[in-house]
N, C-alpha and C positions, 0 to 999 in steps of 0.2 A: 701595526706599530709595535716595535719591541721596547719593553721596559728597560732593556740594557742601554738604549740610546738616550734615556731620560736622566735628568739630574735627580738627586735624591728628593728634592722638594716636588718636582714634577711627577716623579714616580708615586709619591704619596697622594698627590691629587688624582692621578690616573686610577689608583686603587679605590678612590672614593666615588668614582663614576660607575653607575650601574645602568645597563640596558635592560629595560623592563618589557615583559610580555603580557602583563596583566595588571589590573588595578588593585593595589593594596594600600595599607596605611604606611608603607615603608618610607615615603618621602618625609613624613612628619616625625619619625622615630629619631630620638637623640638630636633634634633640631629645634632651633628657636627663630622667630622672625628677626629680620625681614626675609621674605621669600620672593624670588624672581621666577616668573613663568614666561618662557620665551617660545613662541610658535613661529616656525619658519617654513613656508612652502618651498618645495624643492623643484628646480627646473631640470628637466631631463635632456633637453636638447644639447648637443655637443658635449655630453657627459661621457667621460672615459673612466668610470668606476669611482671617481672621487668627487670632491667639491669643485664646482665650476666658478667662473668669475661672478656670475649673478648671485650665487649663494654667498660668496665671500663679501660682496658689497652690501647686500641686504643684512647679513649677519652683523657686519661691522656697525651699520646704522642702528640696529636693534640693541646691540651691546652698549653703544654710546647713549641711547635713550635710557637704558636700564641704569647706567652709571649716574646720569643726571637725576633720575628719580630717587635713587638711593641717597644721593647727596642732599636732596630736599627733605627726604623722610627721616634721615638720621642726623643726630647732632655731632656724632664723632665718627670719623672714617673707620676707626677700629671696629665699629659695629657691623661692618660689611666687608672687612678685609678678605675673609675666606671666599666670599662671593666673587669679588674682583679677580682673585687669583684663578678661580675656576672659569670665569668668563674669558680671561686671557688665554687659558689653556685651550679652551674650545676654539677660539679664534686662531690660535697659532698652529693648530694641527689639522691641516686640510687633508692629510693622508690617513686620518683616523678611520677605522673600519666602519664607524657609524655612517660616514658619508658614502662609502661604497655600497652599503646595504639600504640606502635611503629609498623610500617609497614615494608617496605624494607630499609628505610633510614630516617634519621632525619637531618634537616638543622637548624642551629642556626645563625641568623643575629644579631650581638651584637654591641651596641654602649655604650657610657658612661651612658646613661639614660634608656636604655630598651633592652630587648631581644625579638626577634620574632622567633617563633618555627614553623616549617613546617614538618608535617608527609608526607613522600614521598613514593609513590609506584613505584619507579624507582630504577634501579641498579646503585649504585655509585661504580666506579672502585677501585680496590686495597683495601687500608685500610682507604679510605677517604682522605680528604685534607682540608687545612685551608688557607685563604688569609687574609692579613692585607693591607688595601688600603684606598684611599680617597673616595671610593665608594664600595658598596656591590657587591659581585660576585653573580649575580642572574641568569646567563645563565641556569643552571640546573633547576631552578624554572620555568622558562618560558616553558621548555620542560615538566616538571612534571605536570604542569597545563594545558597541551594541551587539555586533555579531561576532565578537572575539572568540576564536577557537584556539586553544593551546593544548598540546598533547605530546606524549612521547611514544616512539615506536621502539619496541624491543625486537630487534631483528635476530632470529634464532634458527640455527640448524643444529644437527647433532655434533658439529665440529667447529662452529664459530658463532660469534654473536656481535652485535653492535647496538648502540643506543643513539637514537636520533630524535631531535626536537623538531616539532612541526607546528605550523599554523595554517591559515586558509591558503596561503600562497607559496610556501616554501618549506623545505626540509633541510636541517643542518645537523651534521654528525657531531656528537658530543665526544670530545677526546677522552680517552681513558687515563686516569691518573697513574703515575709511576708505580704506586703501591699495587695496583691491579696487575700491571705487567710483571712485577716482581713475584707476586704470588703465583701467577700462571707459570712462570719459569720453574717454580718449585714443584707445581702439581703435574705439569705436562712436560716431559723431558725433551720433546722435540719442538717446543715452542721457541720461535726464533726472534721474538721481540716485536713482531708486526701486530698491529691491531686487527682483530677479526671483524672489522666492520666494512661497510661498503664505502667507496670513495666519496669524499666530502661533497663535491658538486654534482657528479653524475649518478652517484649511487651505483656505479658499475665498477668492474675491475676488482674481483675478489682477492683478498689477501690470503696468505698461507693459513691452512687450518691449524687448530691447536693440538690435535694429535696427528701430526703429519706422517707418522710411520704407517698409518692405516688409510685405506681409501674410505670415502664417506660411507659406503655401503657396508664396510667391514667393522665399523665402530661397535664394539660389544655393548650390550645393554648396560652392564655395570659401569663401563667407562663413560657411556652417554649420560647415565644418571649422575655420576660424579661431576661431569661437566655442567649439567643443568643445575645442580646444587650450588656450584660455585658461581654460576651466572646469577642465580637468585641472590646469593650473598653479596656479590659485587654491586649489583643494582641497588639493593637495599642500603648498603653501607656508603655508597658513593653518590648516587643520584637522588634517592627517594627518602632519605632520612627525615627531612623536614619539608618535603614538597608534596602537595596534594594534587599535583597535575595528573590527570588520567594517563594510563599506559595501555597501549594497544600491542598485543602480541602478534608478530608477523612470522608465521612458520607453517610448515605442512601440517595437515590435520593430526597425524600420528604424533608429531612433536608437541603440538598444542596439548594433546591429552596427557602426555608424559610430563611435560613441564608444569602444567596446572596441578598435577597430583602432588608435587612437592613445593609449589610456589607459595611464598609468604609476602610477596610484594603488595603493599596496600595500593589501592586505586587501580589495580589491573582490571580492565573491563572484561565482562563475561564473554563478550563477542570479540573475536580477533579477525585478522586477515589471513585466511587459510590458503596461502600460496607459497611456492618455492622461491626463496630469495634469488636464486639464479635466473629465474624467469621473469623477474620484476624489473621494469625500468622506472626512472624517476617520475614521469607524468602519471603512469598507472598507479604507482604507490601513493602519490599525493592525492589523486582522485579518490582512491579507495579509503584513505584515512579520513579525508574531509567528509565523505559521504557517511562514514560510520559515526563520526563525531556529531554531525548535524542530526542524525537520527537520535542519538542519545540526548542532545540538547533539546530537541522538540519534545521528547518524552519527559524530560525533567521539567520543562516549562509547563507542559500540560498538567503535570502533577502539582506544581506550585500554584497554578491558577485555580485548580480544583480545590486545593487546600485553602487558598485564600477565600474562595466563595463560602466554604463551610465555616472557617474560623472567624471571618468577619461577622457572620450571623450570630456567633457566640461571643462577640465583643473582643475577639483576639486579633482583630485587623481593622483597618480603616482607610478610607480615601479622603478623609477630612484633614487638610494640612495642619490645623490647630491641634487636633488630637495626635497627629503624627509627631508634631513638635514635642508634646508632652511625653509621648512614648520614648522618643529619643533621649529626653532628659532623664527618664527612668531607666534608660539603657535596656529596653526590652524589644527593640526592633531586630528581627532576624533577617528579613528580606525587604528591600525598598524597591518598588517599581516606579520608574519615571518615564514620562511620555517623550518620545523622540522628537527633537526639534522644536519643542514648545517651551516658552519662558513663562514662569508664574511669578509676576512681579511681587516682591515682598522680601522680608528679612526674617532671619531666625536667630534668636539669642540662646546660644548653647548653655550659658550660665544659669538661665532661668527656665528654658524650654518654651518661652513665649514666641509666638508667631505674629508678625504684622503683615497684613495683606495690603497691597497698593491697589485699591478699588478704582482709582482714577485712570488706570492704564488697562488697555485691552489685554486680558490674560492669555490670549491666543497669539499675541504678537511674537513673530519669529526673530529673536535677536540672540541666537545661541552663541555667536562669536563676538559679541560686544561685551568687553570686560567692564564697561561702565554701566551696563544694564543690571540692576539688582534682580537676582533670580533665586527665588525661594527653593525651587527644585534642586538647584545646584548646591545651595547651602545645606539642605536636608540630606542630599546624597553624600556630601563630604562628612557630615556628622555621622551618618550611618557607617561609612567606610572606616572611620576612626574607631568605631565600636566593634569592628569585625563583622558587620552585617554584609550580606550580599546585595549588590546594586545591579538591577537589571533594567535596561532601556528597551522599551517596546513601542511599536507603532500604535496610533490611537485605537485602531480596531481591536487590538489585543489587550489594551489596558482595562483593568476591572472598572466596569461602569463608564468606560471612556474617560476616566479621570486623568488629571495631569500627574498626580502622585498617589501612591497607595502603599500601605505597609502591612506586612504580615509579622505578627509579634512572636517572640520566643515563648512567652507564657502569658 
């Protein structure tokens, strides 16, 4: 969808919509209640890349339900005018790229100032659901991102490069800003304006090299180093300035060595994919990247669990929800572990740090998609996320002491 075809007001709304690949506190930044959380399962039969009739009808019903709840919750329509405009925008744009890239479900977290969209590979029950509250309903998101993997691939040879974003299921080329093209035109006289990345969908069909007057084998060491230094600068300035997402270097072993010698890109993984770009197809590249990231994730998780076992014995961690609530009040939780698919009935008061457990309800009851079910684990996870803590969802067998929640403290 082109912004040129939008009115000035719709263009501003479009600018406020963000497609998310990870869980952060971004939805709460610069926002005030009320908050709308809308979860819509996506039907793939008869889909031709966009939203189908089933999606349209169910979305319309959920939007109507949200509007009715907003009217009941708020005294003045002005209190949710921005939300209504954003709901209308979502409903009126079935050609929006979000629908084309839909997986099993879509979540929309909507405030008066922004919309945060999450593509989910989990099954949402029934026809979806919507909540209107003084906080977002994020419980399904914590479950959905249990195995979340996000990374960048820096595709590099001695005469071209590309930057690719990836997750468990797909790879997407990141377009290079005009400033990068302009500087390349100044640095390399034969640069013809094409991006030196692989094709967006197939990752095949190589573009023109950046020093086109030389064959790949004839690029001099000095020219290659100059190229590598600019790639390093372009990635740092353009993609990695404020982004902690890990980067995997994809290149031949000799280029890995030379580039790492001058590289200053933070979060570049020590291990890369040591293959020639020209010999890689999309499925192989995705498989290699996911395998590498899963290895790092397992190593990181093992280290965190070992750290928890030691720190908890020193009073710097706990699996007691009451103690965790107090630690969140003191803003000292660094990592919060929550058990997959389990609800811990109870509430958390962030203003005092007090925790109330509902002992009359089975704490192992599975109601992870029920917005009306009070879930202490969800409330603790939201509080941790807002403090910049890491939230990790684990199966019961991996949880410390088999607990429903556990926390590793910063100090």
